[in-house]
C-alpha positions as a Markdown table, in Angstrom:
| # | Residue | x | y | z |
|---|---|---|---|---|
| 1 | Met | 123.8 | -63.1 | -6.0 |
| 2 | Asn | 126.9 | -61.9 | -5.4 |
| 3 | Ile | 127.1 | -60.0 | -2.3 |
| 4 | Glu | 130.4 | -58.9 | -1.6 |
| 5 | Val | 130.6 | -56.6 | 1.2 |
| 6 | Asp | 133.7 | -55.2 | 2.4 |
| 7 | Val | 133.7 | -56.2 | 6.0 |
| 8 | Ala | 136.8 | -54.2 | 6.8 |
| 9 | Ser | 135.3 | -51.0 | 5.6 |
| 10 | Gln | 132.2 | -51.7 | 7.5 |
| 11 | Leu | 134.0 | -52.5 | 10.7 |
| 12 | Phe | 136.4 | -49.6 | 10.7 |
| 13 | Pro | 135.0 | -46.2 | 9.9 |
| 14 | Asn | 136.4 | -43.9 | 7.3 |
| 15 | Pro | 139.1 | -41.7 | 8.8 |
| 16 | Phe | 137.8 | -38.7 | 7.0 |
| 17 | Thr | 134.2 | -39.2 | 8.2 |
| 18 | Met | 135.5 | -39.8 | 11.6 |
| 19 | Ala | 137.6 | -36.6 | 11.7 |
| 20 | Phe | 134.7 | -34.7 | 10.2 |
| 21 | Thr | 132.3 | -36.1 | 12.8 |
| 22 | Leu | 134.8 | -35.2 | 15.6 |
| 23 | Leu | 135.2 | -31.7 | 14.2 |
| 24 | Val | 131.5 | -31.1 | 14.0 |
| 25 | Thr | 131.0 | -32.5 | 17.5 |
| 26 | Ala | 133.8 | -30.2 | 18.8 |
| 27 | Val | 132.2 | -27.2 | 17.1 |
| 28 | Leu | 128.8 | -28.1 | 18.4 |
| 29 | Phe | 130.2 | -28.4 | 22.0 |
| 30 | Phe | 132.1 | -25.1 | 21.5 |
| 31 | Phe | 128.9 | -23.2 | 20.5 |
| 32 | Ile | 126.8 | -24.9 | 23.2 |
| 33 | Tyr | 129.5 | -24.1 | 25.8 |
| 34 | Lys | 129.9 | -20.5 | 24.6 |
| 35 | Phe | 126.2 | -19.7 | 24.2 |
| 36 | Val | 124.5 | -21.9 | 26.7 |
| 37 | Phe | 126.8 | -23.0 | 29.5 |
| 38 | Asp | 128.6 | -19.6 | 30.0 |
| 39 | Pro | 125.5 | -17.5 | 30.2 |
| 40 | Ala | 123.8 | -20.1 | 32.5 |
| 41 | Arg | 126.9 | -20.2 | 34.7 |
| 42 | Ala | 127.1 | -16.4 | 34.7 |
| 43 | Met | 123.4 | -16.2 | 35.6 |
| 44 | Ile | 123.8 | -18.8 | 38.4 |
| 45 | Gln | 126.9 | -16.8 | 39.7 |
| 46 | Lys | 124.9 | -13.6 | 39.7 |
| 47 | Arg | 122.1 | -15.3 | 41.6 |
| 48 | Gln | 124.5 | -16.6 | 44.1 |
| 49 | Asp | 126.1 | -13.2 | 44.6 |
| 50 | Leu | 122.7 | -11.6 | 44.9 |
| 51 | Met | 121.6 | -14.2 | 47.5 |
| 52 | Ala | 124.9 | -13.7 | 49.4 |
| 53 | Ala | 124.4 | -9.9 | 49.4 |
| 54 | Glu | 120.9 | -10.3 | 50.6 |
| 55 | Leu | 121.9 | -12.6 | 53.4 |
| 56 | Ser | 124.7 | -10.2 | 54.3 |
| 57 | Asp | 122.3 | -7.2 | 54.3 |
| 58 | Ala | 119.8 | -9.2 | 56.3 |
| 59 | Ala | 122.4 | -10.1 | 58.9 |
| 60 | Lys | 123.4 | -6.4 | 59.1 |
| 61 | Ala | 119.8 | -5.3 | 59.4 |
| 62 | Lys | 119.3 | -7.9 | 62.1 |
| 63 | Glu | 122.4 | -6.6 | 64.0 |
| 64 | Glu | 121.3 | -3.0 | 63.6 |
| 65 | Ala | 117.8 | -3.9 | 64.8 |
| 66 | Ser | 119.3 | -5.5 | 67.8 |
| 67 | Ile | 121.4 | -2.4 | 68.5 |
| 68 | Asp | 118.4 | -0.2 | 68.0 |
| 69 | Arg | 116.3 | -2.4 | 70.3 |
| 70 | Glu | 118.9 | -2.1 | 73.0 |
| 71 | Lys | 119.1 | 1.7 | 72.6 |
| 72 | Ala | 115.3 | 1.9 | 72.8 |
| 73 | Lys | 115.3 | -0.1 | 76.0 |
| 74 | Glu | 117.9 | 2.2 | 77.5 |
| 75 | Glu | 115.9 | 5.3 | 76.4 |
| 76 | Ile | 112.8 | 3.7 | 78.0 |
| 77 | Phe | 114.6 | 3.2 | 81.2 |
| 78 | Lys | 116.0 | 6.7 | 81.1 |
| 79 | Ala | 112.5 | 8.1 | 80.4 |
| 80 | Arg | 111.1 | 6.1 | 83.3 |
| 81 | Asp | 113.8 | 7.5 | 85.6 |
| 82 | Met | 113.2 | 11.0 | 84.4 |
| 83 | Ala | 109.4 | 10.6 | 84.9 |
| 84 | Ser | 110.1 | 9.3 | 88.4 |
| 85 | Glu | 112.3 | 12.3 | 89.1 |
| 86 | Ile | 109.8 | 14.7 | 87.7 |
| 87 | Ile | 107.0 | 13.2 | 89.8 |
| 88 | Ala | 109.1 | 13.3 | 92.9 |
| 89 | Asp | 110.1 | 16.9 | 92.2 |
| 90 | Ala | 106.4 | 17.8 | 91.6 |
| 91 | Lys | 105.4 | 16.1 | 94.8 |
| 92 | Leu | 108.1 | 18.0 | 96.7 |
| 93 | Lys | 107.1 | 21.3 | 95.2 |
| 94 | Ala | 103.5 | 20.6 | 95.9 |
| 95 | Asp | 104.3 | 19.8 | 99.6 |
| 96 | Glu | 106.3 | 23.0 | 99.8 |
| 97 | Thr | 103.5 | 25.0 | 98.3 |
| 98 | Lys | 101.0 | 23.3 | 100.5 |
| 99 | Gly | 103.1 | 24.2 | 103.6 |
| 100 | Glu | 103.5 | 27.8 | 102.4 |
| 101 | Ile | 99.8 | 28.1 | 101.8 |
| 102 | Leu | 98.9 | 26.6 | 105.2 |
| 103 | Lys | 101.4 | 28.8 | 106.9 |
| 104 | Ser | 100.1 | 31.9 | 105.1 |
| 105 | Ala | 96.5 | 30.9 | 106.0 |
| 106 | Asn | 97.4 | 30.3 | 109.6 |
| 107 | Asp | 99.2 | 33.6 | 109.8 |
| 108 | Lys | 96.2 | 35.4 | 108.3 |
| 109 | Ala | 93.9 | 33.6 | 110.6 |
| 110 | Asp | 96.1 | 34.5 | 113.6 |
| 111 | Asp | 96.3 | 38.1 | 112.5 |
| 112 | Met | 92.5 | 38.2 | 112.0 |
| 113 | Tyr | 92.0 | 36.6 | 115.5 |
| 114 | Arg | 94.4 | 39.1 | 117.1 |
| 115 | Lys | 92.8 | 42.0 | 115.4 |
| 116 | Ala | 89.3 | 40.8 | 116.4 |
| 117 | Lys | 90.4 | 40.2 | 120.0 |
| 118 | Asp | 92.0 | 43.7 | 120.1 |
| 119 | Arg | 88.9 | 45.3 | 118.7 |
| 120 | Ile | 86.7 | 43.4 | 121.2 |
| 121 | Leu | 89.0 | 44.5 | 124.1 |
| 122 | Lys | 88.9 | 48.0 | 122.8 |
| 123 | Glu | 85.1 | 48.0 | 122.5 |
| 124 | Glu | 84.8 | 46.4 | 125.9 |
| 125 | Lys | 87.1 | 49.1 | 127.4 |
| 126 | Glu | 85.1 | 51.8 | 125.7 |
| 127 | Met | 81.9 | 50.3 | 126.9 |
| 128 | Arg | 83.2 | 50.1 | 130.5 |
| 129 | Glu | 84.4 | 53.7 | 130.3 |
| 130 | Gly | 81.0 | 54.7 | 128.9 |
| 131 | Leu | 79.3 | 52.7 | 131.6 |
| 132 | Asn | 81.5 | 54.2 | 134.3 |
| 133 | Asp | 80.7 | 57.6 | 133.0 |
| 134 | Glu | 77.0 | 56.8 | 133.0 |
| 135 | Ile | 77.3 | 55.4 | 136.5 |
| 136 | Val | 79.2 | 58.5 | 137.6 |
| 137 | Asp | 76.6 | 60.8 | 136.0 |
| 138 | Val | 73.7 | 58.8 | 137.6 |
| 139 | Ala | 75.5 | 58.8 | 140.9 |
| 140 | Leu | 76.1 | 62.6 | 140.7 |
| 141 | Glu | 72.6 | 63.2 | 139.7 |
| 142 | Ala | 71.4 | 61.0 | 142.6 |
| 143 | Ser | 73.7 | 62.7 | 145.1 |
| 144 | Lys | 72.5 | 66.1 | 143.8 |
| 145 | Lys | 69.0 | 65.2 | 144.4 |
| 146 | Leu | 69.8 | 63.7 | 147.8 |
| 147 | Leu | 71.9 | 66.7 | 148.8 |
| 148 | Gly | 69.7 | 69.2 | 147.2 |
| 149 | Asp | 70.7 | 71.3 | 144.3 |
| 150 | Lys | 73.9 | 72.2 | 145.8 |
| 151 | Asp | 77.0 | 72.2 | 143.5 |
| 152 | Leu | 79.4 | 69.5 | 144.1 |
| 153 | Ser | 83.0 | 70.5 | 144.2 |
| 154 | Lys | 85.6 | 69.1 | 141.9 |
| 155 | Gln | 87.1 | 67.0 | 144.7 |
| 156 | Asp | 83.7 | 65.4 | 145.5 |
| 157 | Glu | 83.2 | 64.5 | 141.9 |
| 158 | Glu | 86.7 | 62.9 | 141.7 |
| 159 | Ala | 86.1 | 61.0 | 145.0 |
| 160 | Ile | 82.8 | 59.6 | 143.7 |
| 161 | Asp | 84.4 | 58.7 | 140.3 |
| 162 | Arg | 87.2 | 56.8 | 142.1 |
| 163 | Phe | 84.7 | 55.0 | 144.3 |
| 164 | Ile | 82.7 | 53.9 | 141.2 |
| 165 | Arg | 85.8 | 52.8 | 139.4 |
| 166 | Glu | 86.9 | 50.7 | 142.3 |
| 167 | Leu | 83.5 | 49.0 | 142.4 |
| 168 | Ser | 83.5 | 48.4 | 138.6 |
| 169 | Asp | 87.1 | 46.9 | 138.7 |
| 170 | Glu | 86.0 | 44.4 | 141.4 |
């Protein structure tokens, strides 16, 4: 058995095979880089950009929400102040109206009291005059009967009338 093996050819690869293998490997790396790595890298970049944009939008939204919250607080304080002012004005107007109504009621009551008092005094005066006239008439009738049917003169009637009025005034 004759085995002659070329050890040198086995130890060192064939330069043509080696060049072809390197070329195929380079082409394979090129296609993998072109069709796998580039799209994957572009997709990763897009995802990073999207996340950065979302983070930026979230930060802006948070800032706007903070500003809106401060504005809402200011508006609430303003509304409370306005409500306090409105309530104070309403109380003041109610007090003024109450005072006017009480004054008007008191004025009406005073006017009614004054009118009633005047009417009572007038009726009392009329009653006294009527009573005086009655007394005068009774006194004249009594004096006529005492003196007889003699006609009294005008002076006698006035004197009797004066006398009765003096008695009634006392």
